[in-house]
C-alpha positions as CSV (number, residue, x, y, z in Angstrom):
1,M,11.1,9.3,-5.6
2,K,10.9,5.8,-7.2
3,I,9.1,3.0,-5.5
4,D,12.3,1.0,-5.2
5,Q,13.8,3.9,-3.1
6,Y,10.8,4.0,-0.8
7,I,11.0,0.3,-0.2
8,R,14.7,0.6,0.5
9,D,14.0,3.5,2.9
10,I,11.4,1.4,4.8
11,G,13.8,-1.6,4.9
12,N,16.5,0.7,6.2
13,F,14.5,2.4,8.9
14,V,16.6,3.6,11.7
15,W,15.5,4.6,15.2
16,R,16.8,8.0,16.2
17,E,18.5,8.3,19.5
18,H,16.2,10.0,22.0
19,E,13.1,9.2,19.8
20,N,10.3,7.7,21.8
21,L,8.6,4.5,20.5
22,P,5.3,6.1,19.3
23,K,7.2,8.9,17.5
24,A,9.5,6.3,15.8
25,W,6.5,4.0,14.9
26,E,4.6,7.1,13.4
27,R,7.7,8.0,11.3
28,L,7.8,4.4,9.9
29,Q,4.1,4.6,9.2
30,E,4.5,7.8,7.3
31,M,7.2,6.1,5.2
32,I,4.8,3.2,4.6
33,R,1.9,5.6,3.6
34,S,4.3,7.2,1.1
35,C,4.5,3.9,-0.7
36,P,1.2,1.9,-0.2
37,H,2.2,-0.8,-2.8
38,H,5.6,-1.6,-1.0
39,G,4.8,-5.3,-0.9
40,I,6.4,-5.7,2.6
41,T,4.4,-8.0,4.8
42,Q,2.9,-6.7,8.0
43,Q,4.9,-9.0,10.1
44,R,8.1,-7.9,8.3
45,L,7.3,-4.3,9.0
46,V,7.0,-5.1,12.7
47,L,10.3,-7.0,12.5
48,I,12.0,-4.0,10.8
49,F,10.8,-1.7,13.6
50,Y,11.5,-4.1,16.4
51,G,15.0,-4.8,15.1
52,R,15.9,-1.2,14.7
53,V,14.9,0.3,18.0
54,S,17.3,0.3,21.0
55,S,17.7,-2.9,23.1
56,H,16.1,-1.0,26.0
57,N,13.0,-0.3,23.8
58,R,12.9,-3.9,22.6
59,T,12.9,-5.0,26.3
60,S,10.2,-2.5,27.1
61,L,8.0,-3.8,24.2
62,D,8.6,-7.4,25.3
63,V,7.6,-6.6,28.9
64,A,4.5,-4.7,27.7
65,C,3.3,-7.8,25.8
66,R,4.4,-10.3,28.4
67,G,6.7,-12.2,26.1
68,N,8.3,-11.6,22.7
69,L,6.7,-9.0,20.6
70,M,7.7,-10.9,17.5
71,L,5.5,-13.8,18.5
72,K,2.4,-11.6,18.4
73,S,0.1,-11.0,15.5
74,Y,0.5,-7.8,13.5
75,V,-2.6,-6.3,15.1
76,N,-1.6,-7.2,18.6
77,A,2.0,-6.0,18.0
78,T,0.9,-2.6,16.7
79,R,-1.5,-2.2,19.7
80,I,1.4,-2.6,22.0
81,I,3.7,-0.3,20.0
Protein backbone atom coordinates (compact mmCIF):
# COMPACT_ATOMS: atom_id res chain seq x y z
CA MET A 1 0.00 0.00 0.00
CA LYS A 2 1.32 3.44 -0.80
CA ILE A 3 2.07 5.99 1.90
CA ASP A 4 -0.61 8.32 0.51
CA GLN A 5 -3.22 5.60 0.99
CA TYR A 6 -2.12 4.99 4.60
CA ILE A 7 -2.39 8.71 5.29
CA ARG A 8 -5.88 8.80 3.74
CA ASP A 9 -6.90 5.79 5.81
CA ILE A 10 -5.68 7.45 9.02
CA GLY A 11 -7.47 10.69 8.13
CA ASN A 12 -10.65 8.79 7.29
CA PHE A 13 -10.66 6.73 10.47
CA VAL A 14 -14.20 5.65 11.37
CA TRP A 15 -15.40 4.45 14.75
CA ARG A 16 -17.26 1.17 14.41
CA GLU A 17 -20.62 0.88 16.09
CA HIS A 18 -20.39 -1.13 19.32
CA GLU A 19 -16.59 -0.68 19.40
CA ASN A 20 -15.31 0.47 22.77
CA LEU A 21 -12.94 3.43 23.03
CA PRO A 22 -9.76 1.47 23.85
CA LYS A 23 -10.36 -0.92 20.95
CA ALA A 24 -11.00 1.97 18.54
CA TRP A 25 -7.90 3.83 19.78
CA GLU A 26 -5.77 0.71 19.37
CA ARG A 27 -7.08 0.25 15.83
CA LEU A 28 -6.10 3.83 14.99
CA GLN A 29 -2.70 3.25 16.59
CA GLU A 30 -2.19 0.18 14.39
CA MET A 31 -2.93 2.32 11.35
CA ILE A 32 -0.40 4.89 12.55
CA ARG A 33 2.25 2.23 13.17
CA SER A 34 1.73 1.00 9.61
CA CYS A 35 2.91 4.37 8.35
CA PRO A 36 5.36 5.89 10.85
CA HIS A 37 6.25 8.75 8.46
CA HIS A 38 2.64 9.91 8.02
CA GLY A 39 3.45 13.51 9.00
CA ILE A 40 0.17 14.01 10.88
CA THR A 41 0.64 15.98 14.10
CA GLN A 42 -0.15 14.32 17.40
CA GLN A 43 -2.87 16.85 18.14
CA ARG A 44 -4.44 16.18 14.73
CA LEU A 45 -4.45 12.44 15.46
CA VAL A 46 -6.39 13.07 18.68
CA LEU A 47 -8.75 15.35 16.75
CA ILE A 48 -9.33 12.66 14.11
CA PHE A 49 -10.16 10.12 16.81
CA TYR A 50 -12.29 12.48 18.90
CA GLY A 51 -14.22 13.68 15.89
CA ARG A 52 -15.04 10.18 14.66
CA VAL A 53 -16.32 8.48 17.79
CA SER A 54 -19.97 8.70 18.82
CA SER A 55 -21.26 11.78 20.60
CA HIS A 56 -21.82 9.61 23.68
CA ASN A 57 -18.15 8.60 23.66
CA ARG A 58 -17.03 12.22 23.13
CA THR A 59 -19.08 13.18 26.17
CA SER A 60 -17.53 10.35 28.17
CA LEU A 61 -14.04 11.52 27.20
CA ASP A 62 -14.85 15.11 28.13
CA VAL A 63 -16.24 14.03 31.51
CA ALA A 64 -13.17 11.87 32.14
CA CYS A 65 -10.86 14.84 31.59
CA ARG A 66 -13.14 17.32 33.41
CA GLY A 67 -13.43 19.55 30.38
CA ASN A 68 -12.83 19.34 26.67
CA LEU A 69 -10.42 16.61 25.60
CA MET A 70 -9.26 18.74 22.68
CA LEU A 71 -7.84 21.31 25.10
CA LYS A 72 -5.51 18.71 26.63
CA SER A 73 -1.98 17.98 25.48
CA TYR A 74 -1.44 14.89 23.35
CA VAL A 75 0.10 13.03 26.29
CA ASN A 76 -2.76 13.87 28.64
CA ALA A 77 -5.39 13.17 25.98
CA THR A 78 -3.95 9.74 25.20
CA ARG A 79 -3.82 8.87 28.90
CA ILE A 80 -7.54 9.60 29.13
CA ILE A 81 -8.38 7.69 25.97
